[in-house]
N, C-alpha and C positions, 0 to 999 in steps of 0.2 A: 505495500499500500505507500503509496505516496502524496504529501499534502503539500501546498504553497501557501505561504502566510498571506500573499495577497489575495488567494479566494475568501477572506474572513474580514476582508474589508480595511485592512494597514492600509495607511496613508504613507508613511515612512518620510515625513518631511520635516522631523524634530520640532515641530509644532503640536500638530494632533496627539491626542494623547492613544497610542495604539495599544495599551495595557488588554483591553476588551479583546481587541482581534487576537490578540497572541495568546489570551485565554482560552476563546471560543478555538483556536486550531488545535494549542494541546489538547484540551477535554475531548475533543476527537481523536485526537491521536491515540489517545489511553483507551478508544474503545474499539480501535484496528491493528493495535499491534501484533506482527511487528511494521513500523513502519517508519519512512523516511520523510522528515519535516524539513522543506526547504524554505529560509527566511532570505529574501530576496535582496540586492544589494539598497540601502536605505538607510534612514538615520530614524530611530523609532522611540519615541517617548513614552516611557514605561512610569506611569504616574499613579500606583497603587499599593495600598498596605498590605492587601493580598498578594499573595504569590502565584506564578504561571507554575501552575502542576505537571511535572514532569511523570512520566510512565516508565515503564520496562520495555526492554526489546525497541529501543529508539533510537535512532542515528538523525542528527540534526546537523546540516548542512545551514551555515551561518555565512560565508565568505561575503566581503562586502558589507555587512551589515554592522549597524552602531546602534547600539542599546545603550540610553541616557535617562538618567536618575531626574529628578525633578529636583530643583534649587531649592524648592521650599517644601521640607517635608512635613510641615504642618505639626498634627499631634501622632505623627506615626514616624519618630526618629528611627526604630529598628524596620528594617526593611530587607527581604530576601526576595531577587527579583525573581528568580527561578530556583523551584524547590521540590523535593520529592521523597517520599519515605518507600524504604525494603524493595530497592530497584536491581534490576538485573538485566545487564546487556545494555548499557546506554553510551553513547558516544556522541561528542558534540565536537563539530570542527568548524574552526572559524568563527567570528563574531568579535567586534571591539565594545566594550562598557565603556562608560564615561561617567564619575562621579564628581564630588566637590569637597573633598576632604579636608579638614583642616588644615590652616594653616599660621602658626603663632606669629609668623614675622608679616601678615599682613591684619588689616584692619576691615577687610569688607568679605568677611568671612560667610557664605550663606549659610553653610552648616555648622552646627556647633561640634565640642572636642567628641561628646559623647555618643553623637551618631553613629548609627553602624547598618551597613548598604552591603549584603552579599549578593553576590550573581548566579553562580552556579551551585548549590547545597543540595546532598544528598544524606539524610540521617535514616538509622535505624532503628523502628521500632522496639519497644518491650519484648514484641511477639516475633518480629521479621528479620530479612536480613540483605546485606545488599553484596552485591558480585559482578564484576567487571564492567570497572567505569572508566571510560578513555577518554581524554581532554586534547586536542592539538589543535595548537596554531590560532587561540585566543588571544587575544591583545586586550588590556586594559589602564584606564589612567585616570588616578585618583578617585580612586574606590574606596570608601571606609570600612573595609571588611575583607574578609577573604573572596577572592575571584573564584576560587574554587575549593569548596569545603567537602572533605567526605568522611562521616563519623559513623564508627560500627557500636558496637556496647564492649563491655568491660568481657560479660560472658560468651560474646559471638560476636569476632573479629568481622569487618567487613574484608572481603578477598578482591585482588586483584585489580588496584588502583592505578592507573599508568596514565599521567601527566609529561608532554611532551611541546618542546618549540614554542611556548607561551612568553609574552612579554606581557609583564603588569608592573607599571610604574609608577612609582609613590603609590601606593595601594597598600592593604589591610589597615586593620584598626588604629586609629590615633591613639599616640600614647605620649606622654611628656614622658621623658627621661627623669630618672631617679635624682630626687632634690631640685629639678628645674625650678618648680613653681616657690619654692622655698627658698633658694639661693636669691632670685630675681626679690624676691621681698625682703628679704634681710638684709643683702648688700644694696638696697635700690639705689645707694648713691653712684654705683656703675654702671646703670642703666638708664633707658631713656625712660621719660614718664610714663609714656605709652604702653612698653613694656612691663612695666613696675605695676600700673592699673588695669593691665591683662591677668598679672599674676594672682592678684587679690581676688579679681571677679571668680575663678574658678580654682582658690582655697577656698572651703567651706568656712562660712563665720563662725560656726559654733567653736571652732577649736582657737578662735583669736580673742584677746581679752579686749578689755577696753583701759584706756591710758591707767597706768602704775601710779601708786602711791607706796611709799615707806614708813613703816610705823613700825619700831622696837625691832629691827632687824627683820620684820615679814613684809612679803609681795601680797599688797591688797588693789582690786580694782573692782568697780561697781558691778562689771560682770567679768567673770573668773572661769575659763572654760573647766566643765568636769573632766575627768581621767578618765578613759575608754576602759571597759571591762577587762580584765586580765592583760593589760597595757603597763609598764613600766612607766611609771609616774615623771616625764621629763619635762624640761621646758627651754625656749630658746628666746633671747631675748632680742628687739628690733626695734628701729626708731632712729631718730640723728644721732642720737648718742646712745651706748649702752652704758649700764654703772662700772665705776670705778673699779676695777679689779676682777671683771668680766671679760670674756674673748668674744667679739662678736663672732658668732657662727656655731659657737659652740655649745653643747647643752649642758644642764643642771640636771641634778636631783632634787626633786620633793623630798625632804626627808618626814615630814607628815603627810604621807599617804593619802591620796584621795581628799585631801582637804577643800573645800569649796573657795576659800578665802584665806588670808593670812598665811601665805607659802612661805615656809622655812626651808632654802635650798643647801646646796652643797655640791661641791664639785665632783665626788662620786657618788654610788649608792651607800647611803647609810655614813658616809663619811663626817667631817667637822661643818659645823653649818658657815655657811658663809658671813663673811663681817661684811655687809652692806651699809654703807653710809648716806648716800645718796644717789636719787633716780632722776633724771632731767625730764624734761614737761615732755609728753608726748610719747615715752616708752611707753612700749606694750608687750605682750609675749604670745607665745606659739605654745600650745599644751599638747600631749600626746604626739611626741616628736615623732617615734617610727612612722606612724601614719602619717603626719605631713612629710616626712620625707621621702620615703619609699612608696606606701598605698597610694597615693594619689597620682601615681605613674598611670593608671587606670583613672579616664577621668570620671568624675562623679556624676551617675545616671547611665554609666554602661549598661547594656544591655544583655551582651552574651559573651561566650568565653572566646571562641576562636579569634585570634589575632594575626596569623600571617595571610599575605596575600594568596599563598598557598598553604593550608590548613588540613592537615590529616590526624584521625586519632582513632585507636583500635581497628586498626587496618593492617591487612597481613599480604605480603606480595605488592610491595610500592615501588613504584616506578618514577623519578622525578627527573627528566633528563633535557637538556637543551634551552632552559629557559632563562630570561633574563628578568630579575626583580629589584624593585626596591619599595621602600615604604616609607611612613610616618610611624611606624612605630615597629614592631618584628617583620622582618621580611618575609619569613615562613616558618612554620610549627608544622613538625611531624612529633606526634605525639603517643606514647605506648604503642607503636607499631612494630611487627615482626617482619623479616626478611624485605630490608629496605635498602635500594639503590639511590642513592643522591648523584649523579653526574654530570660535569661538562655543564654546568650552570653558570651563570654571572648574578653577584648579587652587588647591584652598584652602589648602595647606600640604605643606612636605615638611621631612624632617629633611636631606635631600640637596639633590640638585638638582630643580628644581621643573620648567621647560620643557629637555629635552634633544632637541638633534636633531644626527645627525652623521657623521664618517668618511663622506665622499663623497656624502654625499646631492645630487641635482640636481632642480631644478625642482620648486621648494618655496613653499607659500604658506603663511604665518602669518597671520590676522586674526582680529578681533575677540573675541580671548581677552581673558579678565582671570586674570592670575597672580601667587598671595601666596606668596613664597617663605618667611615665618614663619621668619627668620633661621636657614634651612639653609645652603646651600652657594650656587652660584651661581643665580639668578632664571633666567636664561637662557644657555645653554649652546649655542652653534652651532660645533661641534667640527671641526677636522681637512676642509679642504678641500671643504668645502659649496659650491655654486655655482648660482648663478641662482636666487636667495631672495630673495622680497620680505615683509618683518615690517610690515605693517601695521594701525592702529586697533587696539591690543594695548594693556593696562595691566599695566606690572610693579611689584611693591609688596613692599616688606619682607625681601627677599630678605638674604644673609649676605655673599658674595663678588662682587658686582657683577653686570654682565651682560657675556659675554665670547663674542666672536666670534673663532675660530682659523682664520687663514689663508681667508677666504672669499675666493668671486671671482663677481663680478657680484652686489650686493647693496643692497637699496633696505631703509632704514630711516624710515618717515615714519609721523607722526600717531600717534605713540605717547606713552604718558607711563611714565616711569623714575622712580620716588618710593622714596629713603632704600632702596638695595639694598645697603648697604654694612655691615649691623649688626653684622658679624664683627669689624669696626674700631673698634667701640666701646670706649672703656676703662675697662668693666667686665668683671671676670671671670668672673661669670654670665651677660654676653652676649656680649661678644667673645672673640676667640681671640689666643691668644700665637703668637707666630710662632717656632719652634725655632731659626731659623737668627739671630737678632734678641733673642730674648727680649724683645720689645715686642711690642705689638698689631699686629696683621695692617692692612695697607693697601692698598686695592684704590680704582682709580677706580669708577666708578657706570657706565661703559659704554666697553668696550675692546676694542682689537684685537691680535691675536698672530699669529706664525707659528709653526709646528712644527717645518719643516725647515729646514736650515742656508742661509742666504741665499735663502730662499725669498722672494715678492711676495705681498702679496692685493691687493683690489680689482677695477675700481671699487667706488666705495662712495658711496651717497647718503644722505646723514643729514639729513632735512628735515621740519620742522613739528615736531618732538618736543617734548614739555616732559619737562626732566632738573632735578630738585629731588635735591640731596644733602644726606648725615646728616653728622654730626661724625665725625671719624676717615677720609672718604674721602681720598684721596691725589687726585684728581682728576675732573671732572665727566665728561669723557672724555680718552683717551688713546690715542693711534696710535703703535704701535713700531714698530720697523723693518722696512721691506718695504712701506711703503703704498703705492699708486699709485692717480690720479685720484680725489681724496677731494673731496666737495661737502658743508660743513655749512650748511645754508641755512633762514630760517627759524624756527630752532628757539630754545626759550626756556628758559632756564638759570637755577634757582632754587639756595636753600640754604645750607649754611654753607661749601661750595668750589664755585666758578665756572672754574676754569682749564681751559684746554684742552692736555694736555702732547703734545708732536709730538717724535719723539724723531729722532736724526740715523739718515739711511739711510731715512727714510719724507720722501716728497712732502709739502710743505706744503698744508694743505688750504686749497680756496678757499672763504674766509668771505663769507657774503654774508646780510645783514637778520636776523642772529641777535639776538637780546635777552636781557641780563644776563649777556654771556658777559666773563670776566674777564681774566687774562693770557694770551697764546699764550706756554707754556712748553717749552725744550727740556729732555729728562729722557732719563736711561738708567732704562727700565722694569724693577722687579725683581717678578714675580709673587710676595709670599712666601710663598704655600702649596705651591709647588713649588720651592723653593730647597733643593738637596741640602748 
């Protein structure tokens, strides 16, 4: 069976709303599968809070077609243009998606940061299954969500997801990078009034005090933010001046935890009280600092979890190849997937994480990719117990917070290039990021290994034949934190400002063989300054 969109009254001029025609066409397709749906060249405005339904045994040909989201999302800021559940044998070829993702450098954004606009979305229900999903030659720009998203279930993975030769520019869910809003507010004198006003617009007001006063060494305000449940009670001062004896951007602990007013502060948790003698007019404070610094990376009011322009979760047999991606948040997400090949892709920039794979992924090959972090967050994140992973022949350049592997099992990292991926450590307020725990610039290794569970282990790790070039501000070339087992560093070349390898107590000493340019092997206690409470 073959269907043409033009038969259902589509106009394709970019002005008329073609959502109804698309819905009618795809509804017809669901009743006569297997079916080929041809969407002729044209520009199709799709202004609908209701998704266009996808069905099984469907082949969509959309070469030359452009699908445009409306500038005004009205009361439906979360939209999925094409959506289906429990689908089998779906192929989509061609088509271009256009949106209006938020840009903090502009003052004329039609969409708020919390907007979510997905394009081709396939989910698994509580009782169904997804299998054989293929996407080819799709392009997109400024979409505020996953252009392609496939989700299985924890107990039944979607199977055979193949995404090739796609180009998604500045797509994915918008994210502030860690500390962006806070830093603009606390160091307001370093930024334009417009940038500062924008930061305050998106920080929830309930976490900001009114003007402070001081009596008997305690801090008072007409409005004092209450502490969040189960959070440490920490504050930072801001205003034209901060109290004498305190550091701008450094967090301080509330000794009388949970107090709604009359706060007594200390430099350390449970430490000696600060001897504050004066507070300048106009001084205020942020409370709930871990939330303010870290959790506001996701704009308040965000509706969905999928982040990257390509986003797969609970899938088996996943291939992403020949794609070019960039994002105003995370470029791509592969979460809890097995049998993954991510090959020959280009990631050309990210506001946050550039390459992300994690949360119990298994049997993963990452090869032949070029990843430019463009001072986002981590250029490469392999998070939470991914196992049996090979990372070979890739280039990782210019990220913000290094390259991170979190409790991996059986990992080979060979013949890659890691170049200056700690830009957030740069001692320049417009490049680097102040750590709220210390009030100083963040500090990261170029490549580092951690655990996420108490007393956990990671390894074996083979780090062979890589070129690692560090930038000013990096804490180390490579850092192994407690729990490392069976670690081999062989034939690597270390260059740049910092060449030491850090090995923490509780980690096996790496076997070092034929490395070039390595500095000292330094014992250390690792502090991940972007995640310090």
